[in-house]
C-alpha positions in Angstrom: 35.6 -3.4 21.4 37.4 -0.1 21.2 35.4 1.3 24.1 36.6 -1.5 26.4 40.2 -0.8 25.5 39.9 3.0 26.1 37.6 3.2 29.1 38.4 -0.2 30.8 34.6 -0.9 30.9 32.4 -3.1 28.8 28.9 -1.5 28.4 25.7 -2.3 26.6 25.1 0.8 24.6 21.7 2.0 23.7 20.9 2.1 20.0 19.9 5.1 18.0 18.8 5.7 14.4 20.9 8.9 14.2 24.1 7.4 15.6 27.1 8.7 13.7 30.8 7.7 13.7 33.2 10.2 15.3 36.4 10.5 13.3 38.5 13.0 15.3 40.5 12.2 18.4 38.3 11.7 21.4 38.4 11.4 25.2 36.3 8.4 26.3 34.6 8.2 29.6 32.7 5.1 30.6 29.7 4.9 33.0 28.7 1.4 34.2 25.1 0.4 35.0 26.0 0.8 38.7 27.1 4.4 38.1 30.9 3.8 38.3 32.9 6.2 36.1 35.9 4.9 34.2 38.6 6.7 32.2 41.9 5.4 30.8 41.3 1.9 32.2 40.7 3.1 35.7 37.9 4.0 38.0 37.7 7.7 38.8 35.5 9.6 41.2 32.8 11.6 39.5 34.3 14.7 41.2 37.6 14.0 39.3 36.0 14.0 35.8 36.6 17.7 35.2 40.3 17.6 36.2 40.9 14.5 34.1 39.2 16.0 31.0 41.1 19.2 31.5 44.4 17.2 31.5 43.4 15.3 28.4 42.4 18.6 26.6 45.8 20.1 27.4 47.4 17.2 25.4 44.9 17.6 22.5 42.8 20.7 22.7 40.6 19.8 19.7 39.5 16.5 21.2 35.8 15.8 21.7 34.5 13.7 24.6 32.4 10.6 24.2 30.5 9.3 27.2 30.1 5.5 26.8 27.2 4.9 29.2 25.6 1.5 29.8 21.9 1.7 28.8 20.9 0.9 32.3 23.1 3.6 33.9 21.5 6.4 35.9 20.6 9.5 33.8 21.7 11.6 36.7 25.2 10.2 36.7 25.5 10.6 32.9 24.3 14.2 33.0 26.7 15.0 35.8 29.6 13.5 33.7 28.6 15.5 30.7 28.3 18.7 32.8 31.8 18.2 34.2 33.2 17.6 30.7 31.7 20.9 29.5 33.0 22.8 32.6 36.4 21.4 31.7 36.2 23.1 28.3 35.3 20.2 26.0 33.9 21.6 22.8 31.9 18.6 21.8 30.4 16.0 24.2 28.5 13.1 22.8 26.9 9.9 24.1 27.9 6.7 22.4 25.2 4.6 20.8 24.9 1.7 18.5 23.6 2.4 15.1 20.2 0.9 14.3 20.5 -0.6 10.8 
């Protein structure tokens, strides 16, 4: 899938009735069920999320961020990743989900 290509991680996304397709350029961050964080096909320390997102936003300031978290990942890790993205200045941070059809 696209998420595997961009994050370097294959996850089992939760489904949501309100899931919507994002069309603009995005920064993708993966979170495995073990809590490992991936970005651009590499493992990054959770403390490096903010710096990596800041760098990505310099290249494309209008980018949103999508956190591609495994449905079995820790909520605490996902919330921390989202918080770091917002502190980096990301205007829109979303969580990837499969559409329930």
